[in-house]
C-alpha positions as CSV (number, residue, x, y, z in Angstrom):
1,M,11.6,0.2,6.2
2,T,8.7,1.0,8.0
3,N,6.5,-1.2,10.1
4,Q,2.9,-1.7,8.4
5,P,0.6,1.3,8.9
6,H,-2.9,1.6,10.1
7,I,-5.5,1.7,7.3
8,D,-8.7,3.2,8.4
9,Q,-11.3,1.2,6.8
10,T,-14.2,3.6,7.1
11,L,-12.7,5.9,4.9
12,P,-13.5,5.9,1.3
13,V,-10.8,3.9,-0.8
14,Q,-9.1,7.3,-2.3
15,E,-8.6,8.4,1.2
16,R,-7.3,5.5,2.4
17,I,-4.4,5.2,-0.4
18,A,-3.8,9.0,0.6
19,S,-3.3,7.8,4.1
20,F,-1.3,4.8,3.4
21,L,1.3,6.6,1.5
22,R,1.6,9.5,3.7
23,A,2.1,6.8,6.7
24,T,4.7,5.4,4.5
25,D,8.2,6.3,4.0
26,N,8.7,4.3,0.7
27,P,5.5,2.9,-0.7
28,Y,7.5,0.2,-2.5
29,Q,9.4,-1.3,0.0
30,M,7.7,-1.8,3.5
31,Q,7.2,-4.5,6.5
32,I,3.7,-6.3,7.1
33,N,3.4,-8.5,9.7
34,G,7.0,-8.7,10.4
35,M,8.1,-9.9,6.8
36,S,9.6,-7.6,3.8
37,V,7.8,-6.5,1.2
38,E,8.9,-4.9,-2.2
39,M,7.1,-3.7,-4.9
40,R,8.8,-3.6,-8.6
41,Y,7.8,-2.1,-11.7
42,C,6.8,-4.6,-14.3
43,N,5.0,-3.9,-18.0
44,G,2.1,-5.5,-18.5
45,A,1.4,-6.4,-14.9
46,P,-1.3,-4.1,-12.7
47,T,-0.1,-0.7,-11.6
48,L,0.5,0.3,-8.2
49,Q,-2.8,1.9,-8.0
50,E,-4.8,-1.2,-9.4
51,K,-2.8,-3.3,-6.5
52,M,-3.2,-0.9,-3.6
53,T,-7.1,-0.3,-4.7
54,R,-7.4,-4.1,-4.4
55,I,-5.8,-4.2,-1.2
56,C,-8.0,-1.3,0.2
57,Q,-11.1,-2.7,-0.5
58,Q,-10.4,-5.9,1.1
């Protein structure tokens, strides 16, 4: 698991997502502020891309 990567808020959303994916070893499992976060696939739920886009827009 990697530490929380820095996301440059000045970049366009697509570049923020690409930067995040380059900065993390496993985008489905990471630590954010010391908390373990694991993403899983679920039918009918928002996609990872939708979730990452929402996070980067905040």
